C-alpha positions as a printed NumPy array, in Angstrom:
array([[ -2.18 ,  17.527,  10.289],
       [ -1.464,  19.744,   7.317],
       [  0.19 ,  18.578,   4.107],
       [  3.489,  20.23 ,   5.043],
       [  3.687,  17.874,   8.033],
       [  2.092,  14.8  ,   6.434],
       [  4.118,  14.606,   3.227],
       [  7.58 ,  14.355,   4.859],
       [  6.277,  11.782,   7.355],
       [  4.828,   9.635,   4.583],
       [  8.049,   9.853,   2.576],
       [ 10.082,   9.033,   5.682],
       [  7.846,   6.034,   6.37 ],
       [  8.268,   4.798,   2.796],
       [ 12.022,   5.318,   2.989],
       [ 12.342,   3.332,   6.196],
       [ 10.184,   0.538,   4.744],
       [ 12.297,   0.384,   1.591],
       [ 15.451,   0.273,   3.715],
       [ 13.995,  -2.674,   5.639],
       [ 13.918,  -0.694,   8.891],
       [ 10.544,  -1.89 ,  10.149],
       [ 10.933,  -0.322,  13.605],
       [ 11.565,   3.148,  12.156],
       [  8.789,   2.691,   9.565],
       [  6.368,   1.685,  12.323],
       [  7.426,   4.652,  14.427],
       [  6.861,   7.196,  11.666],
       [  3.586,   5.514,  10.678],
       [  2.487,   5.679,  14.306],
       [  3.287,   9.395,  14.279],
       [  0.973,   9.849,  11.274],
       [ -1.768,   7.953,  13.064],
       [ -1.372,   9.821,  16.335],
       [ -0.891,  13.358,  14.99 ],
       [ -3.244,  13.047,  12.045],
       [ -6.694,  11.687,  11.442],
       [ -8.116,   8.853,   9.361],
       [ -7.938,  11.018,   6.237],
       [ -4.205,  11.377,   6.765],
       [ -3.794,   7.623,   7.179],
       [ -5.857,   7.057,   4.024],
       [ -3.58 ,   9.5  ,   2.192],
       [ -0.545,   7.589,   3.44 ],
       [ -2.133,   4.316,   2.276],
       [ -2.658,   5.832,  -1.176],
       [  0.981,   6.924,  -1.267],
       [  2.084,   3.4  ,  -0.327],
       [ -0.165,   1.999,  -3.059],
       [  1.256,   4.473,  -5.603],
       [  4.743,   3.126,  -4.906],
       [  3.362,  -0.422,  -5.115],
       [  1.724,   0.39 ,  -8.456],
       [  5.011,   1.732,  -9.832],
       [  6.754,  -1.423,  -8.639],
       [  4.158,  -3.635, -10.341],
       [  4.626,  -1.724, -13.593],
       [  8.39 ,  -2.212, -13.336],
       [  8.057,  -5.909, -12.497],
       [  5.659,  -6.686, -15.344],
       [  7.11 ,  -4.288, -17.912],
       [  5.423,  -4.765, -21.303],
       [  3.1  ,  -7.395, -19.798],
       [  1.561,  -4.87 , -17.383],
       [ -2.123,  -4.096, -17.944],
       [ -2.768,  -1.103, -20.176],
       [ -5.71 ,   0.934, -18.852],
       [ -6.081,   2.68 , -22.23 ],
       [ -7.106,  -0.711, -23.647],
       [ -9.408,  -1.43 , -20.726],
       [ -6.92 ,  -3.81 , -19.088],
       [ -7.032,  -4.213, -15.328],
       [ -4.767,  -5.558, -12.657],
       [ -6.049,  -8.659, -10.866],
       [ -4.798, -10.722,  -8.011],
       [ -4.509, -14.469,  -8.027],
       [ -7.196, -16.008,  -5.85 ],
       [ -5.727, -17.516,  -2.744],
       [ -6.815, -20.75 ,  -1.169],
       [ -8.483, -20.412,   2.245],
       [ -5.901, -19.969,   4.961],
       [ -3.08 , -18.826,   2.64 ],
       [ -3.402, -15.187,   3.637],
       [ -4.912, -13.42 ,   6.601],
       [ -7.149, -10.355,   6.608],
       [ -4.39 ,  -7.724,   6.683],
       [ -2.491,  -9.392,   3.819],
       [ -5.667,  -9.601,   1.751],
       [ -6.393,  -5.963,   2.52 ],
       [ -2.912,  -4.975,   1.324],
       [ -3.171,  -6.92 ,  -1.937],
       [ -6.67 ,  -5.733,  -2.677],
       [ -5.834,  -2.108,  -1.854],
       [ -2.808,  -2.057,  -4.155],
       [ -4.761,  -3.746,  -6.97 ],
       [ -7.713,  -1.363,  -6.59 ],
       [ -5.377,   1.623,  -6.537],
       [ -3.441,   0.333,  -9.551],
       [ -6.766,   0.017, -11.383],
       [ -7.568,   3.675, -10.569],
       [-10.598,   2.606,  -8.532],
       [-10.944,   5.17 ,  -5.721],
       [-14.345,   3.789,  -4.682],
       [-12.822,   0.381,  -4.006],
       [ -9.772,   1.782,  -2.184],
       [-12.   ,   3.903,   0.019],
       [-14.341,   0.965,   0.726],
       [-11.388,  -1.25 ,   1.612],
       [ -9.974,   1.429,   3.895],
       [-13.335,   1.88 ,   5.623],
       [-13.637,  -1.865,   6.169],
       [-10.215,  -1.875,   7.839],
       [-11.119,   1.216,   9.83 ],
       [-14.365,  -0.389,  10.994],
       [-12.542,  -3.524,  12.155],
       [-10.833,  -3.774,  15.523],
       [ -7.981,  -1.386,  16.291],
       [ -5.517,  -4.283,  15.988],
       [ -6.913,  -5.293,  12.587],
       [ -6.777,  -1.681,  11.36 ],
       [ -3.158,  -1.212,  12.424],
       [ -2.201,  -4.625,  11.035],
       [ -3.871,  -3.831,   7.705],
       [ -1.997,  -0.549,   7.273],
       [  1.252,  -2.25 ,   8.316],
       [  0.615,  -5.074,   5.825],
       [  0.081,  -2.505,   3.064],
       [  3.368,  -0.827,   3.918],
       [  5.145,  -4.2  ,   3.971],
       [  3.561,  -5.296,   0.667],
       [  4.665,  -2.048,  -0.973],
       [  8.211,  -2.532,   0.302],
       [  8.278,  -6.154,  -0.874],
       [  7.051,  -5.239,  -4.35 ],
       [  9.564,  -2.408,  -4.516],
       [ 12.444,  -4.675,  -3.597],
       [ 11.318,  -7.144,  -6.268],
       [ 11.132,  -4.313,  -8.807],
       [ 14.634,  -3.139,  -7.939],
       [ 15.911,  -6.643,  -8.722],
       [ 14.456,  -6.446, -12.256],
       [ 16.862,  -5.683, -15.073],
       [ 16.593,  -2.186, -16.531],
       [ 14.473,  -1.948, -19.658]])
């Protein structure tokens, strides 16, 4: 799939997710997966994480980590059983992306890709859902 096809599909997927239309988001994400390859899905995941990163910055405002000072995003450690594999993937992917760590995002993606088909699809769906949830939270923040 070339960029002229991929970009609008990714933006459509994000739009549907932000609108809370999970069926339409799943349909357009499925189109990316079926018409594209794993590189296209990885690109979509990075786009989702970029939106998630922007949402985190909006949510945390002045308290957001400052990479120029060597600050990094981190996720609160969860107790066993509080989150499943796809949810952990989504959180870790967004955090790695927000920390500008392409090696970690690629390793996380490969681990999802190497899992079962169901786990892979669930992980990408969880990332899309996490991005939408963070974005909705960010939209509820007062303007600064």
